C-alpha positions in Angstrom: -19.8 -57.7 -0.7 -20.5 -60.6 1.5 -18.3 -63.6 2.1 -19.2 -67.1 1.0 -19.8 -67.2 -2.8 -21.2 -70.8 -2.6 -24.6 -70.3 -1.2 -23.7 -70.5 2.4 -21.4 -73.5 2.1 -19.3 -74.1 5.2 -20.4 -71.1 7.3 -17.7 -71.9 9.9 -15.1 -71.7 7.2 -16.3 -68.3 6.0 -16.7 -66.9 9.5 -13.0 -67.5 10.1 -12.1 -66.5 6.5 -13.8 -63.2 7.0 -12.4 -62.4 10.5 -8.9 -63.7 10.4 -5.9 -61.3 10.2 -4.1 -64.0 8.2 -4.2 -63.0 4.5 -6.1 -65.7 2.5 -7.3 -66.3 -1.0 -9.3 -69.1 -2.7 -8.1 -69.9 -6.3 -9.9 -72.0 -8.9 -8.0 -74.3 -11.3 -7.1 -71.4 -13.6 -5.5 -69.5 -10.6 -8.3 -67.0 -10.7 -9.2 -65.5 -7.3 -12.6 -66.8 -6.3 -12.6 -65.1 -3.0 -10.1 -63.0 -1.0 -10.4 -61.8 2.6 -9.9 -58.3 3.9 -6.5 -59.2 5.3 -5.0 -59.9 1.9 -6.7 -57.0 0.3 -5.4 -54.6 3.0 -1.9 -56.1 2.7 -1.8 -55.4 -1.0 -3.7 -52.1 -1.0 -6.8 -53.2 -2.9 -10.4 -53.9 -2.1 -11.7 -57.4 -2.2 -13.9 -56.5 -5.1 -10.8 -55.4 -7.1 -9.1 -58.8 -6.4 -11.9 -61.2 -7.0 -12.1 -62.4 -10.6 -8.5 -61.6 -11.3 -5.6 -64.0 -11.8 -3.3 -64.4 -8.8 -0.6 -63.6 -11.3 -1.8 -60.0 -11.4 -0.5 -59.7 -7.8 2.8 -61.4 -8.3 5.9 -59.7 -10.0 6.3 -60.8 -13.6 9.8 -62.2 -12.8 8.2 -64.7 -10.4 5.4 -65.9 -12.7 7.3 -69.1 -13.7 8.0 -69.9 -10.1 4.3 -69.6 -9.3 3.4 -71.8 -12.3 5.7 -74.5 -10.9 4.4 -74.1 -7.4 0.8 -74.3 -8.7 1.7 -77.6 -10.5 3.1 -78.9 -7.2 -0.1 -78.1 -5.4 -2.2 -79.8 -8.1 0.0 -82.9 -8.0 0.6 -83.2 -4.2 -2.5 -81.5 -2.8 -0.4 -79.2 -0.6 2.7 -77.0 -0.7 4.5 -74.3 1.2 6.4 -71.7 -0.9 8.2 -68.4 -0.5 6.6 -65.8 -2.7 6.8 -62.0 -3.3 3.5 -60.3 -3.7 3.1 -57.0 -5.5 1.2 -54.1 -3.8 -0.8 -51.6 -5.7 2.0 -49.0 -5.0 4.6 -51.3 -6.6 6.2 -52.3 -3.3 7.1 -56.0 -3.0 6.0 -57.9 0.1 7.8 -61.2 0.9 5.4 -63.8 2.2 5.3 -67.5 2.8 2.2 -69.2 1.4 0.9 -72.5 2.7 -1.5 -74.0 0.1 -3.9 -76.9 0.2 -7.0 -78.0 -1.6 -10.5 -78.1 -0.2 -13.5 -79.5 -2.1 -16.5 -77.2 -2.6 -19.8 -78.9 -3.4 -21.0 -78.1 -6.9 -17.7 -76.4 -7.7 -14.9 -78.9 -7.2 -11.5 -78.3 -5.6 -10.3 -74.8 -4.7 -6.8 -73.9 -3.7 -6.7 -72.4 -0.2 -3.7 -70.1 0.3 -2.8 -68.7 3.7 0.1 -66.2 3.8 2.4 -65.1 6.5 5.2 -62.5 6.1 8.3 -64.7 6.6 10.9 -65.9 4.2 11.9 -69.5 5.1 9.7 -72.4 4.0 10.4 -75.4 6.1 9.6 -78.9 4.8 6.3 -80.5 5.6 6.4 -83.8 7.4 3.9 -86.5 6.3 1.3 -86.8 9.0 0.3 -90.3 10.3 -3.2 -90.8 8.9 -5.8 -93.3 10.3 -6.9 -96.3 8.3 -9.5 -94.4 6.4 -7.0 -91.8 5.3 -8.2 -89.1 7.8 -5.9 -87.2 10.1 -5.9 -88.0 13.8 -8.6 -85.9 15.5 -7.6 -82.9 17.4 -8.7 -82.7 21.0 -11.4 -80.1 21.8 -8.8 -77.8 23.3 -6.4 -78.2 20.4 -9.2 -77.4 18.0 -10.1 -74.4 20.0 -6.5 -73.1 20.0 -6.1 -73.8 16.3 -9.4 -71.9 15.6 -7.9 -68.9 17.4 -4.7 -69.2 15.5 -6.8 -69.2 12.3 -8.3 -65.9 13.4 -4.7 -64.5 13.5 -4.4 -64.3 17.3 -1.0 -64.5 18.9 0.0 -67.1 21.5 -0.3 -64.4 24.3 -3.7 -63.4 23.1 -4.9 -67.0 23.0 -3.6 -67.7 26.5 -5.5 -64.7 27.8 -8.7 -65.7 26.0 -8.6 -69.2 27.3 -7.1 -68.6 30.7 -4.1 -70.7 29.9 -0.4 -70.2 30.2 1.5 -69.2 27.0 3.5 -72.5 27.3 0.3 -74.5 27.4 -0.9 -72.7 24.3 2.4 -73.5 22.6 2.1 -77.2 23.6 -1.4 -77.4 22.0 -0.1 -75.7 18.8 2.9 -78.1 18.7 0.6 -81.1 19.3 -1.8 -80.0 16.5 1.2 -79.5 14.2 2.5 -83.0 15.0 -0.9 -84.5 14.2 -1.2 -82.6 10.9 2.4 -82.9 9.9 2.8 -79.1 9.6 5.7 -76.9 10.6 4.3 -73.4 10.5 1.1 -71.7 11.6 0.3 -70.9 8.0 0.5 -74.6 7.1 -1.5 -75.5 10.2 -4.3 -73.1 9.3 -4.4 -74.2 5.7 -4.6 -77.9 6.7 -7.2 -77.2 9.4 -9.5 -75.7 6.8 -8.9 -78.4 4.3 -9.4 -81.3 6.7 -12.3 -79.6 8.6 -10.4 -79.7 11.9 -11.9 -76.5 13.2 -15.5 -75.2 13.2 
């Protein structure tokens, strides 16, 4: 099965979506999985084909369904959210994750929820970014965009430093600067926002 169910829409998005080691799903307004990458499928012990078309609730323990409903309502109202969640593997094992969610608009389809997961427990508050007069986020520098693109692919700071011939501290500075511009506190939030705001390509 190929990535990109929307006729080639946003090839850069799907290139990252397919290659990243960050677990990601796209959900429609009914919380049905429109697409899932290999990272989330591997994490939960399914194939992508087995996940696509199913409700996200099928992969969340029943005792957390109400929490997911409230979190989904928050995403619809605010356009973004970060929430701790437990996902349910095929073998019944629970996997604690933090999801950063945002919306991105898909031509001829409407808004889809973009969820990026990392395996942590604490969900820090998101700061409101300083937007320009037209409502857009401040642009990332070319280097910041390059670093964020590698973060989106699931690379560590050390790997990014080696790839770009930078020091790890310089990489951390670029990540911090990108987080400050986007009002994000975690790498998952940063990646979700970068997709939604078209900050990487």
